[in-house]
C-alpha positions in Angstrom: 93.7 24.2 20.3 92.5 21.6 17.9 88.9 21.1 16.4 88.5 18.2 18.6 89.2 20.2 21.7 86.7 23.1 20.8 84.0 20.2 19.6 84.4 18.8 23.2 84.5 22.1 25.3 81.6 23.0 23.1 79.5 19.8 24.0 80.5 20.5 27.6 79.0 23.8 27.4 75.7 22.2 25.8 75.3 19.5 28.4 75.5 22.4 31.0 72.9 24.3 28.8 70.9 21.3 29.1 71.5 20.6 32.8 70.3 24.4 33.2 67.0 23.9 31.0 66.1 21.2 33.2 66.8 23.0 36.4 64.9 26.1 35.7 61.9 23.8 34.0 62.0 22.1 37.5 62.1 25.4 39.4 59.1 26.8 37.3 56.9 23.5 38.0 57.7 23.9 41.8 56.7 27.8 41.5 53.3 26.8 39.6 52.7 24.3 42.5 53.1 27.2 45.1 50.9 29.7 43.2 48.2 27.3 42.7 48.3 26.6 46.3 48.2 30.3 47.1 45.4 30.8 44.8 43.3 27.9 46.1 43.9 29.5 49.6 43.2 32.5 48.6 39.8 31.7 47.9 39.1 31.9 52.2 40.5 35.2 51.9 39.1 38.7 51.0 42.6 39.2 49.2 44.5 37.2 47.0 47.4 35.4 48.6 49.4 35.8 45.5 52.1 37.8 46.0 52.8 39.9 42.6 56.5 39.4 42.8 55.8 35.6 42.4 54.2 36.0 39.1 57.2 38.2 37.8 59.6 35.3 38.7 57.2 32.9 36.7 57.8 35.1 34.0 61.4 35.7 34.2 61.8 31.8 34.3 59.9 31.5 31.4 62.2 34.2 29.7 65.3 32.2 30.8 64.1 29.1 29.3 63.5 30.5 26.1 67.2 31.9 26.1 68.7 28.7 27.0 66.9 27.3 24.5 67.9 29.8 22.1 71.6 29.3 23.4 71.3 25.3 22.7 70.1 26.2 19.0 73.1 28.2 18.6 75.5 25.9 20.0 73.6 22.7 18.1 74.1 25.0 14.8 78.0 25.7 15.5 78.4 22.2 16.3 77.2 21.1 13.2 79.1 23.3 11.4 82.5 22.1 12.5 
């Protein structure tokens, strides 16, 4: 495999990571909308309508974004070194 082929394959991985970051970010934004709606509706109830698992999902999505960003940094450093 040539350096050009490695660069192309790595650039493709980078593109996929950028798309993944975008998708996870959008998912997190949509989840935030749902959480805001449930929080607002909770005002009319004696107990919160926000299920704890949804709060955990937000934390997990934040972690995914950090991992993807770290992976992108690593890919960029690798590509810069080629």
